[in-house]
VMD Tcl script that draws the C-alpha trace (Angstrom):
set ca {
  {51.51 -23.17 -84.31}
  {54.22 -24.72 -86.52}
  {57.62 -25.35 -84.94}
  {60.22 -22.62 -85.18}
  {63.14 -23.46 -87.48}
  {66.28 -24.17 -85.44}
  {68.22 -21.21 -86.88}
  {65.54 -18.61 -86.02}
  {64.94 -17.02 -82.63}
  {61.70 -15.29 -81.68}
  {62.45 -11.67 -80.73}
  {59.01 -10.12 -80.59}
  {55.38 -10.11 -81.64}
  {53.16 -7.35 -82.97}
  {50.08 -6.41 -80.96}
  {47.22 -4.04 -81.71}
  {47.34 -1.18 -84.17}
  {48.14 2.16 -82.52}
  {46.50 5.24 -83.97}
  {45.64 5.94 -87.59}
  {49.08 6.41 -89.22}
  {50.25 2.79 -89.36}
  {51.90 2.40 -85.99}
  {51.57 -0.89 -84.15}
  {52.34 -2.16 -80.65}
  {55.33 -4.47 -80.42}
  {56.14 -6.76 -77.50}
  {59.90 -7.19 -77.45}
  {61.53 -10.28 -75.93}
  {65.03 -8.82 -76.02}
  {66.75 -8.00 -72.72}
  {66.56 -4.29 -73.55}
  {63.26 -3.88 -75.47}
  {64.55 -1.23 -77.91}
  {67.44 -3.57 -78.85}
  {65.09 -5.50 -81.11}
  {65.95 -2.92 -83.78}
  {69.66 -3.82 -83.53}
  {69.19 -7.15 -85.31}
  {68.53 -5.61 -88.71}
  {65.61 -6.71 -90.81}
  {63.52 -9.27 -88.99}
  {61.64 -12.16 -90.57}
  {58.34 -13.94 -90.09}
  {57.93 -17.73 -90.14}
  {56.77 -17.47 -93.72}
  {59.98 -15.64 -94.68}
  {58.51 -12.14 -95.04}
  {61.10 -9.47 -94.26}
  {60.04 -6.78 -91.77}
  {62.04 -3.56 -91.48}
  {61.39 -1.41 -88.45}
  {61.39 2.26 -89.44}
  {61.08 3.56 -85.89}
  {60.50 2.55 -82.30}
  {59.53 4.30 -79.13}
  {58.84 2.93 -75.66}
  {55.26 2.54 -74.46}
  {55.73 0.70 -71.13}
  {57.89 -2.14 -69.79}
  {58.67 -4.39 -72.78}
  {55.99 -2.83 -75.01}
  {56.97 -0.51 -77.84}
  {55.25 1.49 -80.52}
  {56.70 0.54 -83.92}
  {56.63 2.03 -87.37}
  {57.18 -0.53 -90.12}
  {58.50 0.30 -93.59}
  {55.64 0.25 -96.11}
  {52.88 0.45 -93.48}
  {51.28 3.90 -93.51}
  {47.72 3.43 -92.28}
  {45.68 1.64 -89.64}
  {44.61 -1.12 -92.04}
  {48.25 -1.96 -92.73}
  {49.03 -1.97 -89.01}
  {46.04 -4.22 -88.29}
  {47.38 -6.72 -90.84}
  {50.48 -7.11 -88.61}
  {48.59 -8.07 -85.42}
  {49.98 -11.27 -83.82}
  {52.77 -11.53 -86.40}
  {55.88 -13.00 -84.76}
  {59.31 -11.53 -85.55}
  {62.44 -13.67 -85.77}
  {66.17 -13.11 -86.23}
  {68.83 -15.55 -87.38}
  {70.39 -17.30 -84.38}
  {73.89 -16.23 -85.51}
  {72.91 -12.56 -85.21}
  {72.46 -12.94 -81.44}
  {76.03 -13.94 -80.63}
  {76.67 -15.69 -77.33}
  {74.86 -15.07 -74.04}
  {76.61 -12.61 -71.73}
  {76.49 -14.72 -68.57}
  {77.41 -18.35 -67.98}
  {73.89 -19.03 -66.68}
  {72.08 -17.47 -69.66}
  {70.80 -19.55 -72.55}
  {68.80 -18.89 -75.67}
  {65.69 -21.06 -75.82}
  {66.63 -22.00 -79.37}
  {69.91 -23.49 -78.09}
  {68.15 -25.67 -75.52}
  {65.44 -27.19 -77.70}
  {66.66 -30.56 -78.95}
  {69.13 -31.19 -76.12}
  {69.02 -34.60 -74.46}
  {67.73 -34.73 -70.89}
  {69.85 -37.02 -68.71}
  {69.73 -38.25 -65.13}
  {72.76 -37.94 -62.86}
  {73.84 -41.49 -63.82}
  {73.88 -40.46 -67.51}
  {70.68 -42.28 -68.48}
  {68.81 -40.43 -71.23}
  {65.25 -39.80 -70.09}
  {64.07 -37.64 -72.97}
  {64.59 -34.56 -75.11}
  {63.96 -30.86 -74.48}
  {61.09 -30.01 -76.81}
  {60.15 -26.48 -75.68}
  {60.54 -23.75 -73.08}
  {57.72 -21.62 -71.76}
  {57.22 -18.66 -69.46}
  {53.67 -18.46 -68.15}
  {54.59 -15.63 -65.78}
  {55.85 -17.53 -62.75}
  {59.23 -18.55 -64.18}
  {60.60 -20.59 -67.04}
  {59.26 -24.08 -67.66}
  {61.18 -26.70 -69.65}
  {59.20 -29.29 -71.59}
  {60.90 -32.68 -71.73}
  {59.41 -35.38 -73.94}
  {60.31 -38.76 -72.44}
  {62.18 -41.28 -74.54}
  {59.76 -43.80 -76.04}
  {56.78 -43.55 -78.30}
  {53.55 -41.89 -77.32}
  {54.76 -40.61 -73.97}
  {53.28 -37.33 -72.77}
  {55.78 -34.50 -72.16}
  {56.74 -33.37 -68.69}
  {56.58 -29.68 -67.80}
  {59.36 -29.03 -65.29}
  {60.45 -25.84 -63.53}
  {63.63 -24.57 -65.19}
  {65.40 -24.09 -61.85}
  {68.81 -25.14 -60.53}
  {67.08 -27.69 -58.31}
  {65.45 -29.51 -61.25}
  {67.99 -28.65 -63.98}
  {71.30 -28.21 -62.15}
  {73.45 -28.39 -65.29}
  {73.11 -27.25 -68.89}
  {75.83 -28.21 -71.37}
  {74.86 -26.87 -74.77}
  {78.19 -27.89 -76.35}
  {77.84 -31.50 -75.14}
  {74.17 -31.49 -76.19}
  {72.45 -32.30 -72.90}
  {70.93 -31.05 -69.68}
  {71.03 -32.78 -66.31}
  {67.56 -33.30 -64.84}
  {66.64 -34.23 -61.28}
  {63.04 -35.37 -61.62}
  {60.66 -34.42 -58.82}
  {59.28 -37.34 -56.82}
  {55.81 -36.67 -58.28}
  {56.96 -37.87 -61.69}
  {56.70 -41.59 -62.22}
  {58.95 -42.31 -65.19}
  {57.28 -45.67 -65.72}
  {53.85 -44.08 -66.11}
  {52.40 -42.56 -69.27}
  {51.02 -39.72 -67.12}
  {53.88 -37.36 -66.11}
  {52.16 -36.57 -62.81}
  {52.11 -40.26 -61.86}
  {48.37 -40.01 -61.17}
  {45.78 -42.40 -62.56}
  {42.50 -41.53 -64.16}
  {39.76 -42.15 -61.60}
  {36.69 -41.85 -63.84}
}
mol new
graphics top color blue
foreach p $ca { graphics top sphere $p radius 0.5 }
foreach p [lrange $ca 0 end-1] q [lrange $ca 1 end] { graphics top cylinder $p $q radius 0.2 }
display resetview
């Protein structure tokens, strides 16, 4: 998957077609799922403009969407797995001091408590058990570290200053190419 441009934020992704009249499932990543419609026309990575003509809840963060210009099942099936983005500026600022947009964190420097730069935030993930921050260590060819995005590991985030504070777990040997500190025993 190509990297997301810095000024775009992923708000949702289309799932399976729903019925015969062009409706499609939509997984919304917005705090309130129906709020995805509040960001105006959405865009795909390729620049295609998507206008939502209607939304209704299905369950949890899943919605049923009608898209302008899509009137049959074939059109809805053409949308499957299409990611929807909004301009970062359209999102405003997070409501709480401890909330961050993933797009604002990617690219920040990762520093130790003594100020030493240990790498750069290259991605954030949520595999279901909590957010994970990917930090690519400074230096060439180093494998990225996947760290829990918790207060214990990342006690400070300063988007304006352009860095996060990272307390590396003991398991990570910063001198090793392998972020777990383990050796290959083949």
